C-alpha positions in Angstrom: -24.6 45.1 63.3 -26.6 45.9 59.9 -22.8 45.4 58.1 -22.4 42.1 59.5 -26.0 41.1 58.6 -25.4 42.1 55.1 -22.2 40.8 54.8 -24.1 37.0 56.0 -26.5 37.6 53.2 -23.8 38.3 50.6 -22.3 35.2 51.7 -25.7 33.2 51.7 -26.4 34.0 48.3 -23.1 33.2 46.9 -23.5 29.4 48.4 -27.3 29.3 47.4 -26.0 30.5 43.8 -23.3 27.5 43.9 -25.8 24.6 45.3 -28.3 25.7 42.7 -25.7 25.4 39.7 -24.3 22.0 41.2 -28.0 21.2 41.3 -29.0 22.0 37.8 -25.4 20.4 36.4 -26.5 17.2 38.3 -29.9 17.3 36.6 -28.8 17.9 33.2 -26.2 15.2 33.5 -28.7 12.6 35.2 -31.5 13.2 32.9 -29.1 12.3 29.9 -29.9 16.0 28.1 -26.2 16.4 28.2 -24.2 13.0 28.0 -22.0 11.9 30.9 -19.2 11.3 28.6 -19.1 15.3 27.9 -20.0 16.5 31.3 -19.9 13.9 34.3 -22.3 14.8 36.9 -21.1 16.2 40.3 -21.4 12.8 41.8 -19.2 11.3 39.6 -16.3 13.8 39.8 -16.6 13.5 43.6 -16.1 9.7 43.5 -13.9 10.2 41.3 -11.7 12.2 43.6 -12.2 9.9 46.1 -11.1 7.3 44.4 -7.7 8.4 43.4 -7.1 10.8 46.5 -3.8 9.1 47.0 -2.8 9.5 43.8 -3.6 13.0 43.7 -2.0 13.9 47.3 1.5 12.4 45.3 1.0 14.7 42.2 -0.2 17.9 44.6 2.9 17.4 46.5 5.2 17.6 43.3 3.4 20.7 41.8 3.2 23.2 45.4 7.0 22.0 45.7 7.6 23.6 42.1 4.9 26.4 43.2 6.5 27.5 46.4 9.8 27.3 44.9 9.1 29.8 42.3 6.8 31.8 43.8 9.5 32.1 46.7 12.3 33.4 44.0 9.4 35.4 42.1 8.5 37.5 45.1 12.3 38.3 46.1 13.3 39.1 42.0 10.0 41.3 42.3 10.9 43.3 45.6 14.2 43.5 44.0 13.1 45.0 40.6 10.7 47.1 42.8 13.1 49.1 44.7 16.1 49.4 41.9 13.1 51.3 39.6 11.9 53.1 42.4 15.6 54.2 43.4 16.5 54.6 39.8 14.8 56.4 37.3 16.9 55.2 34.8 16.4 52.1 36.0 12.4 52.5 35.7 12.9 53.7 32.3 14.4 50.7 30.6 13.2 47.7 33.3 9.5 48.7 33.0 9.2 47.9 29.3 11.1 45.2 29.1 8.6 43.6 32.2 6.0 44.5 30.3 7.1 42.3 27.4 7.7 39.4 29.5 3.7 39.2 30.6 2.6 39.8 26.3 4.0 36.2 25.9 1.7 33.5 26.4 2.7 31.2 29.1 1.8 27.6 26.8 4.2 29.2 23.6 7.4 29.9 26.0 6.8 27.1 28.2 8.1 24.1 25.5 11.4 26.7 24.6 12.6 26.6 28.7 12.2 22.9 28.4 14.2 22.5 25.0 16.6 24.9 26.8 16.6 23.3 30.6 15.5 20.2 30.0 12.7 17.9 31.5 13.7 18.4 35.3 12.5 20.9 38.1 14.4 23.9 36.4 11.9 25.0 33.4 9.1 24.4 35.7 10.4 27.0 38.6 11.4 29.4 35.7 8.2 29.3 34.3 6.8 30.1 37.4 9.2 33.0 38.5 8.6 34.7 34.8 4.7 34.1 35.9 4.5 35.8 39.7 8.0 38.1 40.2 5.7 40.6 37.6 2.5 41.5 40.2 4.4 41.5 43.1 7.2 44.2 41.3 4.1 46.3 40.0 2.5 46.2 43.6 5.4 47.2 45.4 6.3 50.0 42.7 2.9 51.1 42.8 2.8 51.6 46.7 6.4 53.2 47.4 5.0 55.7 44.5 1.7 56.7 46.4 3.7 57.4 49.9 3.0 60.6 51.5 5.7 62.5 50.3 5.6 65.0 53.4 6.3 61.8 55.7 9.3 61.4 53.8 10.2 64.9 54.1 9.7 65.1 57.5 12.1 61.7 58.3 14.7 63.7 55.8 14.5 66.8 58.1 15.1 64.7 61.2 18.4 63.8 59.6 17.3 60.4 58.2 19.0 58.9 55.0 17.3 56.7 51.9 17.4 53.3 53.8 15.7 54.9 56.7 13.3 56.0 54.9 12.6 53.2 52.8 12.2 50.7 55.9 10.4 53.3 57.8 8.0 54.6 55.5 8.0 53.4 52.1 7.9 49.4 52.8 5.4 49.5 55.6 3.2 51.8 53.2 2.9 49.7 50.7 2.3 46.0 52.5 -1.0 46.5 51.6 -0.3 46.7 47.6 2.2 43.5 48.3 -0.3 41.5 49.7 -2.7 42.5 46.9 0.3 41.5 44.1 1.0 38.1 46.4 -2.6 36.8 46.2 -2.6 37.5 42.4 1.0 35.4 42.2 0.3 32.2 44.5 -2.8 31.4 42.4 -0.7 32.2 39.4 2.2 30.1 40.6 -0.1 27.0 41.0 -1.3 27.3 37.2 2.1 27.9 36.1 3.3 24.7 37.7 0.4 22.6 36.3 1.3 24.2 32.8 4.6 23.1 32.8 4.1 19.6 33.9 2.0 19.3 30.6 5.4 18.8 28.8 6.5 16.5 30.6 7.8 14.7 33.9 7.1 11.7 35.9 4.6 13.5 39.0 2.9 16.9 39.2 -0.9 17.6 38.7 -0.5 18.6 35.3 1.1 14.7 34.6 -1.9 13.6 35.9 -4.4 15.8 34.2 -2.8 14.6 30.8 -2.6 11.1 31.4 -6.2 11.3 32.3 -7.1 13.6 29.3 -5.4 10.6 26.8 -7.4 8.3 28.3 -10.9 10.0 28.2 -11.4 9.9 32.1 -13.6 12.9 31.9 -15.1 12.5 35.2 -11.3 12.6 36.8 -10.2 15.6 34.7 -13.2 17.6 36.1 -12.0 16.3 39.8 -8.0 17.6 38.9 -9.5 20.7 37.5 -11.7 21.9 40.5 -8.6 20.2 42.9 -6.3 23.0 41.6 -8.8 25.9 41.9 -9.5 24.8 45.4 -5.3 24.8 46.0 -6.0 28.0 44.6 -8.5 29.3 46.8 -7.1 28.5 50.2 -3.5 29.7 48.8 -5.1 33.3 48.4 -7.1 32.4 51.9 -3.7 31.9 53.4 -2.1 35.2 51.9 -5.1 36.7 53.6 -4.6 35.3 56.8 -1.3 36.1 56.7 -2.0 39.9 55.9 -4.5 40.4 58.8 -1.2 38.6 60.9 1.3 41.4 59.7 -1.2 44.4 59.1 -3.6 44.4 61.9 -4.7 47.9 62.0 -5.4 47.2 58.2 -7.8 44.6 59.2 -9.6 46.9 62.4 -9.4 49.7 59.5 -11.9 47.6 57.2 
């Protein structure tokens, strides 16, 4: 009972803080302390979102299609890489530095090269999303594999289990929490990477919409699409949490 009460207080405090920020923002914009062309008011942002709602939905469909496709490929790639590195130490020593190296290159820097190599279609956008999303999945699963209780593995081996059975019955189930932690990060990265890739060209997508409204100095619409992208990322992360609770009900009960 006490824990639930504390959780309610925590959520209420977060809500109150957000409302206070919005009120302060509205006051600064309405009183002219901050010019509206620099910081449009929350009401202006909401009106811009409502006015361009249908257009935003069309652009969002393109962005999410690319994000989900890249996330699916990135998740599969991360899973394969994690399994290979876990089974073969020489693969871990050779692949891990390359994985880290791919994450040191700024996304904005590599995106123009992908467009130059692959054109202005969906392929360079999906490739960028894959490069962004596979790393959290691979690292999360690899950490999960390496933290498995060795006594459980030895017990299965003593009972005659092979490496595949040890993986399916012990290693993979034990690493699911790490997998979902990585997936939550990758989901948010996929949307951001999709938007960044759309800055470089295309006909539809939230990144294309953002570029157009920026060039027309419609900063109310610019703020609207920024908050919309953040909302999409939060909803996808919530979806990952719900999926985790569905796949791992025992973990929910422990928490």
